[in-house]
C-alpha positions as CSV (number, residue, x, y, z in Angstrom):
1,M,-25.6,16.8,8.3
2,K,-23.8,19.6,6.2
3,Y,-20.1,19.6,6.2
4,N,-18.6,22.2,8.6
5,P,-14.8,22.8,8.2
6,K,-14.5,24.3,11.5
7,T,-16.0,21.2,13.2
8,Y,-14.0,18.5,10.9
9,R,-10.5,18.3,10.4
10,R,-9.3,17.3,7.0
11,R,-6.6,14.4,7.1
12,N,-3.7,15.2,5.6
13,S,-2.1,12.8,2.9
14,Y,1.4,11.5,3.6
15,R,1.6,10.3,0.0
16,K,4.6,11.8,-2.1
17,Q,2.8,14.5,-4.0
18,D,4.9,14.3,-7.2
19,H,4.9,10.5,-7.4
20,D,2.8,8.6,-9.7
21,Y,1.3,5.6,-7.9
22,G,0.2,3.7,-11.1
23,E,3.7,3.7,-12.7
24,N,6.3,0.7,-12.4
25,A,7.3,0.7,-8.7
26,S,7.6,-1.4,-5.7
27,Y,6.2,-0.3,-2.3
28,F,6.0,-1.9,1.1
29,I,2.6,-2.1,2.5
30,T,1.2,-2.2,6.1
31,I,-2.6,-2.6,6.8
32,C,-3.7,-2.7,10.3
33,V,-6.7,-4.1,11.8
34,I,-8.8,-1.6,13.8
35,N,-8.1,-1.5,17.6
36,K,-5.1,-4.0,17.0
37,E,-7.7,-6.9,17.4
38,K,-5.6,-10.1,17.0
39,C,-8.1,-12.0,14.7
40,L,-5.7,-12.8,11.7
41,S,-3.0,-15.5,12.9
42,K,-1.2,-16.8,15.9
43,I,2.5,-16.5,16.2
44,I,3.4,-20.0,17.8
45,M,6.9,-21.8,18.5
46,C,7.4,-24.9,16.4
47,N,8.7,-27.4,18.7
48,R,10.6,-29.3,15.8
49,T,12.5,-26.3,14.7
50,N,12.6,-23.8,17.7
51,K,11.3,-21.2,15.4
52,P,8.1,-19.1,15.5
53,I,5.5,-20.0,12.8
54,V,2.4,-17.9,11.5
55,D,-0.7,-20.1,12.1
56,L,-3.5,-18.3,10.2
57,T,-7.1,-18.2,11.7
58,K,-9.8,-18.8,9.1
59,Y,-9.9,-14.9,8.6
60,G,-6.0,-14.9,8.0
61,E,-6.8,-17.5,5.3
62,I,-9.2,-15.1,3.7
63,I,-6.6,-12.5,3.8
64,E,-4.2,-14.8,2.1
65,K,-6.7,-15.7,-0.4
66,Q,-7.4,-12.1,-1.2
67,L,-3.8,-11.3,-1.9
68,K,-3.6,-14.1,-4.4
69,W,-6.9,-12.8,-5.9
70,L,-5.4,-9.4,-6.4
71,C,-2.6,-10.8,-8.4
72,E,-5.0,-12.8,-10.6
73,Q,-7.6,-9.8,-11.0
74,Y,-4.8,-7.5,-11.9
75,E,-2.3,-9.1,-14.1
76,Y,0.3,-6.0,-13.8
77,I,0.9,-6.7,-10.2
78,R,3.1,-9.0,-8.2
79,I,3.2,-9.7,-4.5
80,P,6.7,-11.4,-3.9
81,I,6.5,-11.6,-0.2
82,Y,4.0,-11.2,2.8
83,V,3.2,-12.0,6.4
84,I,-0.1,-12.1,8.1
85,M,0.5,-11.1,11.5
86,P,-2.3,-11.3,14.2
87,D,-3.4,-7.7,14.1
88,H,-1.7,-6.5,10.7
89,I,-0.3,-7.6,7.3
90,H,3.0,-6.6,5.7
91,F,3.6,-7.4,2.0
92,I,5.5,-5.9,-1.0
93,I,3.5,-5.1,-4.0
94,K,5.1,-4.5,-7.5
95,I,3.4,-2.6,-10.2
96,V,4.9,-3.8,-13.5
97,R,3.3,-2.3,-16.5
98,D,3.7,-4.0,-19.6
99,L,3.6,-2.1,-23.0
100,K,1.3,-4.2,-24.7
101,Y,-1.4,-3.7,-22.1
102,E,-0.9,0.2,-21.8
103,S,-3.4,1.0,-24.6
104,T,-6.1,-1.5,-23.7
105,K,-6.3,-1.7,-20.0
106,K,-6.3,0.7,-17.4
107,V,-3.6,0.4,-14.6
108,K,-5.1,1.3,-11.3
109,P,-3.1,3.2,-8.8
110,L,-1.8,1.8,-5.7
111,A,-4.8,3.4,-3.6
112,E,-7.6,1.7,-5.6
113,L,-5.7,-1.7,-5.5
114,M,-5.7,-1.3,-1.8
115,G,-9.2,-0.3,-1.6
116,A,-10.2,-3.3,-3.6
117,F,-8.2,-5.6,-1.4
118,K,-9.5,-4.1,2.0
119,S,-13.1,-4.1,0.7
120,T,-13.3,-7.5,-0.7
121,S,-11.3,-9.1,2.2
122,S,-13.6,-7.1,4.7
123,K,-16.6,-8.6,2.8
124,Y,-15.2,-12.4,2.9
125,I,-14.5,-12.0,6.4
126,H,-18.0,-10.7,7.4
127,F,-19.5,-13.7,5.5
128,A,-17.3,-15.8,7.5
129,G,-18.9,-14.9,10.6
130,K,-16.9,-11.9,12.1
131,K,-19.4,-9.2,11.5
132,N,-17.5,-6.4,13.4
133,F,-14.5,-6.9,11.4
134,T,-12.7,-3.6,10.2
135,W,-9.5,-2.4,8.8
136,Q,-8.0,0.8,9.9
137,R,-8.9,3.7,7.7
138,N,-5.8,4.0,5.8
139,Y,-2.6,2.0,5.1
140,F,1.0,2.6,5.2
141,D,3.0,2.5,2.1
142,N,6.8,3.2,1.4
143,I,8.3,3.3,-1.9
144,I,11.0,1.0,-2.4
145,R,13.7,3.0,-4.0
146,S,16.9,0.6,-4.4
147,E,17.7,-3.1,-4.3
148,N,19.2,-2.6,-0.9
149,M,16.1,-1.2,0.6
150,Q,14.3,-4.1,-0.9
151,N,16.4,-6.6,0.8
152,N,16.1,-5.0,4.1
153,I,12.3,-5.0,3.8
154,F,12.5,-8.6,2.8
155,R,14.2,-9.3,5.8
156,Y,12.0,-7.4,8.0
157,I,8.9,-9.3,6.6
158,Q,10.9,-12.5,7.3
159,R,11.6,-11.5,10.8
160,N,8.3,-10.2,11.6
161,P,7.0,-13.3,13.4
162,Y,10.5,-13.7,15.3
163,N,10.2,-10.1,16.4
164,W,6.4,-10.5,17.6
165,M,7.3,-13.4,19.8
166,Y,10.3,-11.4,21.3
167,R,8.1,-8.4,21.7
168,T,5.4,-10.3,23.5
169,R,7.3,-12.8,25.0
170,N,4.7,-15.4,23.8
171,Y,7.0,-18.5,24.0
């Protein structure tokens, strides 16, 4: 079928137009499972500590493995913190370009890194038996502009299981 602009609405990009997403920077990323399907983890209350903990499903374990793979595959990125919630993930990704690699290796921009993560994690989840697993079409990113902002995001990621328990009253 031929593309008809009257029929199909073009998605507007919410990415900052004048920002280079391949330069040194840190980003707060959120990626959601389509239809909010709760298949990555369960948030349970730990009886010993009386605090919520994230209990990964086999699919959540694949997500964790692929986050680590991303750091190994692309030596110029770091993921200092993440949380795998039942239907979404949050993490901080830092692109750290080292001058000694600039001339020999191409640094992928954020969109390509997220594409690599989403496609490989989906593939392994399909291999693990969840044939209908799909991420939402895009991902949400927020450029981290200050140390204070980064500290707030760290706290948000750490408290996300608490917030989930409170919001769902699942305790």
